[in-house]
C-alpha positions in Angstrom: -15.1 2.6 6.1 -11.8 4.5 6.0 -10.8 7.7 5.3 -7.5 9.7 4.7 -8.1 13.1 6.0 -4.3 15.0 4.5 -3.0 18.4 5.2 -0.1 19.6 3.0 1.2 23.1 4.4 4.2 24.0 2.5 6.3 26.8 3.5 7.1 30.1 1.8 10.5 28.8 0.2 11.1 32.3 -2.1 13.2 31.4 -5.3 16.0 33.4 -4.0 16.4 31.5 -0.7 19.7 28.9 -1.0 18.4 25.0 -1.8 18.3 23.2 1.4 20.2 21.1 -0.2 23.1 23.2 -0.3 23.6 22.5 3.4 26.4 20.1 3.2 25.6 16.8 4.8 26.7 17.0 8.8 29.6 14.3 9.7 29.7 12.1 11.4 28.1 8.8 10.0 25.7 7.8 12.8 22.9 5.0 10.3 23.9 2.1 13.6 22.8 4.3 16.2 19.3 5.1 14.4 18.8 1.4 13.3 19.8 0.4 17.5 17.5 3.0 18.2 14.7 1.7 16.3 14.8 -1.9 17.6 14.9 -0.9 20.6 12.6 1.9 21.6 9.4 1.1 23.4 6.0 2.6 22.3 5.8 6.0 23.1 9.4 6.2 23.2 11.2 10.1 21.6 14.1 8.7 19.5 16.0 12.7 19.7 19.1 12.0 17.3 22.4 13.8 17.3 23.7 16.0 14.8 25.6 13.4 11.8 23.7 11.4 8.8 22.3 8.6 9.1 23.1 6.5 6.2 20.5 3.1 5.9 16.9 2.1 5.4 15.3 2.4 8.4 12.2 0.4 9.7 9.4 1.8 12.0 7.3 -1.6 12.2 4.7 -2.0 14.7 5.8 1.1 17.5 3.4 3.5 18.0 3.3 6.8 19.4 7.0 6.8 18.5 8.8 10.6 18.0 11.8 10.7 16.0 13.4 14.3 15.5 16.7 15.9 16.1 17.9 17.4 19.0 18.1 21.1 19.5 19.5 22.9 16.9 21.2 20.0 15.3 20.9 19.1 11.5 20.5 15.3 11.5 19.8 13.7 7.2 18.8 10.9 6.9 19.6 8.8 3.6 19.6 5.9 1.7 22.5 6.9 -0.8 25.9 5.3 -2.3 28.8 7.3 -0.6 30.9 6.0 -3.7 29.2 7.9 -6.2 30.1 11.3 -4.4 33.6 10.8 -4.9 36.3 9.9 -7.8 36.0 6.6 -8.5 37.1 4.2 -11.1 33.3 1.9 -11.3 32.0 3.7 -14.6 33.9 2.6 -17.4 33.6 4.3 -20.9 31.1 2.3 -23.5 33.1 2.0 -27.2 31.9 3.5 -29.6 29.4 5.9 -27.6 31.0 9.0 -27.2 30.3 10.5 -23.2 28.7 6.7 -22.6 29.2 5.3 -19.5 28.7 1.7 -17.8 28.6 -0.1 -14.6 28.4 -4.2 -13.9 25.5 -3.4 -11.2 21.9 -1.8 -11.3 22.1 1.4 -9.4 19.3 2.4 -7.4 16.4 4.2 -9.4 17.4 8.2 -8.2 20.2 9.6 -9.5 20.9 13.1 -9.0 23.9 15.7 -9.6 25.4 17.5 -6.5 23.4 20.4 -7.4 19.9 18.6 -7.2 19.9 17.9 -10.9 17.6 14.7 -11.5 18.9 12.1 -14.3 16.3 10.7 -16.0 16.3 6.6 -16.4 15.3 5.9 -19.9 12.4 2.5 -20.7 15.2 1.2 -23.2 17.8 1.3 -25.0 16.4 3.0 -28.1 15.0 6.1 -25.9 18.0 6.6 -24.0 19.6 7.0 -27.4 17.3 9.8 -28.3 17.7 11.3 -25.2 21.6 11.2 -26.1 21.0 12.7 -29.6 18.8 15.3 -27.9 21.9 15.7 -25.2 19.8 14.9 -22.2 21.1 13.5 -19.4 20.3 10.0 -18.9 20.7 6.8 -17.9 19.3 2.9 -18.4 19.3 -0.2 -15.8 19.7 -3.2 -17.6 19.7 -7.0 -16.2 23.4 -6.8 -14.4 24.3 -3.3 -15.8 23.4 0.6 -15.6 24.4 2.3 -18.5 24.8 6.6 -17.6 25.1 9.2 -20.0 25.8 13.3 -18.2 25.9 15.6 -21.3 29.7 15.1 -21.7 31.0 14.7 -17.9 32.6 12.0 -17.1 30.8 10.1 -13.7 34.2 8.6 -12.2 34.8 12.7 -11.7 31.7 13.8 -11.1 29.6 13.6 -7.8 26.6 11.9 -8.2 24.1 11.2 -5.2 22.6 7.2 -6.3 20.1 5.5 -4.1 21.7 2.1 -3.3 18.9 0.4 -4.0 15.1 1.0 -4.8 13.8 1.1 -1.0 12.7 3.8 0.9 14.3 5.4 3.8 12.2 5.8 5.8 9.5 2.7 6.4 6.5 3.4 9.3 4.5 -0.3 9.1 1.8 -1.1 10.8 3.1 2.5 13.8 0.0 4.7 14.4 0.9 8.0 16.1 4.7 8.1 14.5 5.9 11.4 14.7 8.9 12.6 12.3 9.8 16.2 12.9 12.7 18.2 11.6 14.1 15.5 9.8 16.4 16.3 5.9 15.4 13.1 4.5 17.5 12.4 1.1 18.8 9.9 -2.2 15.7 7.9 -1.3 15.4 5.0 -4.1 11.6 4.8 -5.3 10.8 6.7 -2.2 11.5 8.8 0.5 9.1 7.8 3.6 6.6 4.8 2.5 3.6 4.6 4.5 1.7 1.6 5.5 -1.1 1.6 7.8 0.4 3.9 10.1 -2.6 5.7 11.5 -2.6 9.6 12.4 0.8 9.6 11.0 2.6 13.2 11.0 5.6 14.3 9.2 6.5 18.1 10.1 9.4 20.3 9.5 11.0 17.6 7.0 12.3 18.2 4.1 12.5 15.5 1.8 14.5 15.3 -1.3 15.2 12.7 -4.5 13.2 9.5 -4.8 10.1 9.1 -7.1 7.9 9.8 -4.3 8.7 12.2 -1.6 6.4 10.3 0.5 4.1 7.2 -0.2 0.9 7.1 1.2 -2.3 4.5 -0.1 -5.7 6.1 0.0 -7.5 3.7 2.3 -4.5 2.4 3.8 -3.5 4.8 6.6 -6.4 6.8 8.6 -5.4 10.6 9.1 -2.0 11.9 7.9 -1.0 15.1 8.3 2.0 16.7 6.1 2.9 19.9 7.2 5.5 22.7 6.6 7.5 20.2 4.8 9.3 20.8 1.5 9.3 17.7 -1.0 10.1 17.4 -4.4 12.7 15.5 -6.3 14.4 17.7 -9.1 16.1 21.3 -8.8 17.2 23.8 -11.6 19.6 26.3 -9.9 18.5 28.3 -12.7 15.3 28.9 -10.3 17.2 30.5 -7.7 18.7 32.3 -10.4 15.7 33.2 -11.7 14.3 34.7 -8.3 18.0 36.9 -6.9 16.9 38.6 -10.9 13.2 39.5 -9.5 14.7 40.6 -6.4 16.9 42.6 -7.8 14.3 44.4 -10.4 12.5 44.8 -7.8 14.9 46.7 -5.6 15.6 49.2 -8.7 
């Protein structure tokens, strides 16, 4: 019978510490370089990444004992974001008769966040969206060919947003035993940051995962033995957490 041993050790992140999202996504864009390296990698290879932002969906398929990590001192961000929404754009249109509601004629990814880390909720249907809007709660709704978005009065054409390109993961491990992911900054996947499928003895060490519904998808009995340690995994940040931490430290200092 297959068993799953899961060890999670979360580092001590004080409330007054900065959010990992306060670190800007480094230039240049290097996504194609990682895609090519994964395609060429032989079992047992070490892929050491230069500093930069790697945009895409990165598949590790049938690569035993592979290591992916930054070069010493390099900040490496892996992301599946749609960069169009992070800058001023004309993609959204106001919905007539619905103040503050905007529409885009496409189905966007399942991860929508403000630049400060606040997650935008998805409504299950238009009736629930209307309830959320009435309560002033930023929210979105995906239809068959469009997406509605309410930001509590903000305009998505001028508000930076982190939106995943699709519902896919940033990193997928498929039948790649003993994969090691080390020191990576993974942001804005769709439904999941790292999707693990039949990867026995996977090790995820010192990794930051932000955005997506699940930080890591690891199905019981699918992968025997997995270790996740020294990692920061979250899908919503409330800036008040850090303000609260700073206030508590000031009170202690007095």
